[in-house]
C-alpha positions in Angstrom: 10.8 10.9 -14.6 8.1 9.3 -13.8 9.3 5.6 -14.1 12.3 5.9 -12.0 9.8 7.4 -9.4 8.2 4.5 -9.7 10.5 2.2 -9.4 11.3 3.3 -6.1 8.7 2.5 -5.0 9.8 -0.9 -5.5 12.8 0.0 -2.6 10.0 2.3 -0.4 7.4 -0.6 -0.3 9.9 -3.1 1.7 11.1 -0.6 3.7 7.4 0.2 4.7 6.9 -3.5 5.5 9.2 -3.5 7.9 9.0 0.0 9.7 6.6 0.8 12.8 3.5 1.5 11.4 2.4 2.0 15.5 3.7 1.1 18.9 1.2 -0.3 21.7 1.4 -1.3 24.6 -1.1 -2.1 27.3 -1.0 0.1 29.9 0.3 3.8 30.0 3.3 2.9 31.8 5.0 -0.2 30.1 6.9 0.2 27.5 5.4 0.0 23.9 5.8 -2.4 21.4 6.4 -2.1 18.1 4.4 -3.3 14.9 4.8 -3.3 11.4 3.1 -5.1 8.7 5.4 -8.0 9.0 5.4 -8.7 12.5 1.3 -8.1 11.7 1.2 -10.8 9.4 3.5 -12.9 11.4 1.2 -12.5 14.4 -2.1 -13.4 12.1 -0.4 -16.3 10.8 -0.7 -18.3 14.1 -3.8 -17.0 14.8 -5.9 -16.5 11.2 -4.6 -18.1 8.4 -7.3 -17.1 5.7 -7.0 -13.3 7.1 -3.8 -13.2 7.5 -3.4 -14.4 3.5 -5.7 -12.0 2.5 -3.5 -9.3 4.1 -0.7 -10.5 2.7 -2.3 -10.1 -1.0 -3.3 -6.5 -0.1 -0.2 -5.3 2.2 2.5 -7.0 -0.2 1.7 -8.6 -3.4 -0.9 -5.8 -4.6 1.3 -3.2 -4.3 4.2 -4.8 -5.8 2.3 -6.2 -8.7 1.2 -2.8 -9.3 4.4 -1.4 -9.3 5.8 -3.7 -11.5 3.1 -3.7 -13.8 2.9 0.2 -14.4 7.1 0.0 -14.8 6.9 -2.8 -17.6 4.1 -0.3 -19.4 6.6 2.4 -18.7 9.7 0.7 -20.0 7.6 -0.7 -23.1 8.1 -4.1 -21.8 4.1 -4.4 -21.8 1.0 -2.8 -23.6 -0.6 0.2 -22.2 -3.5 -2.2 -21.9 -2.3 -3.7 -18.8 -2.7 0.0 -16.9 -6.4 -0.3 -16.4 -6.3 -3.8 -14.6 -3.2 -2.7 -12.7 -4.6 0.6 -11.2 -7.3 -1.4 -9.7 -4.9 -3.5 -7.5 -3.8 -0.3 -6.0 -7.1 0.1 -4.8 -6.9 -3.0 -3.1 -3.8 -1.5 -1.1 -5.6 1.0 0.2 -7.9 -1.4 2.5 -4.6 -1.9 4.7 -4.3 2.0 5.5 -8.3 1.9 6.3 -7.8 -0.8 8.7 -4.8 0.4 10.3 -6.5 3.9 11.1 -9.6 1.8 12.2 -7.6 -0.2 14.7 -6.0 3.2 15.8 -9.1 4.4 16.4 -10.8 1.7 18.5 -8.0 1.0 20.6 -8.1 4.7 21.5 -11.5 4.7 22.2 -11.3 1.8 24.3 -9.0 3.8 26.1 -7.6 0.1 28.1 -3.8 1.2 25.9 -2.1 3.0 24.4 -1.1 3.5 20.6 1.6 5.9 19.0 1.7 6.1 15.3 5.1 5.1 13.9 6.8 6.8 11.1 5.8 3.4 9.5 2.3 4.3 8.7 3.4 7.6 6.9 5.8 5.9 4.4 3.2 3.0 3.7 0.6 5.6 3.1 3.1 7.4 1.4 4.5 4.8 -0.8 0.3 3.6 -1.4 -1.1 7.0 -2.7 2.3 8.0 -5.0 1.3 4.4 -6.4 -2.1 5.3 -7.2 -0.9 9.0 -8.7 1.6 7.5 -10.5 -0.2 5.0 -12.0 -2.7 7.9 -13.0 -0.5 10.2 -14.5 0.7 6.6 -16.8 -2.5 6.1 -17.5 -3.2 9.5 -18.3 0.3 9.5 -20.7 -1.0 6.6 -22.5 -3.8 8.3 -23.5 -2.7 11.0 -24.6 -0.3 9.2 -26.7 -2.8 7.3 -28.1 -2.2 3.7 -27.0 -4.9 3.5 -25.0 -8.7 4.7 -25.8 -10.2 8.1 -24.6 -11.7 7.7 -21.1 -15.5 7.7 -21.7 -15.5 10.0 -18.7 -13.8 12.8 -20.5 -16.9 12.7 -23.4 
């Protein structure tokens, strides 16, 4: 069951990248523009290539590499020893959620424009948290089956 939940993230992550994370507008009486991970990256590539590269790694590459790595282990195509480094990739994806939340708080605090969160923010957050939980469960299962040494914190 965990295998297929993990594989579903290969579909849900790309949906979350194109879904509206937030809607923003300069003044309260103008229409709001939808901002997604992809539209944000497009804007970043035009302005700051280094930051765009970092966000691309954290938002797109790290989560998909993590899901793929966990899937390889779950389908016995890779050693369970791959799980600890793959789990570290999931922590990188949390940086995006923090940055988005920070932008929302800052924009609302300034009070110049209007920001509303979109359903994509919740989907993206769910995908990242589900990925963390699924990789943790996969690692616990591998430890219980003896494929990984015991966690020193459990001793």
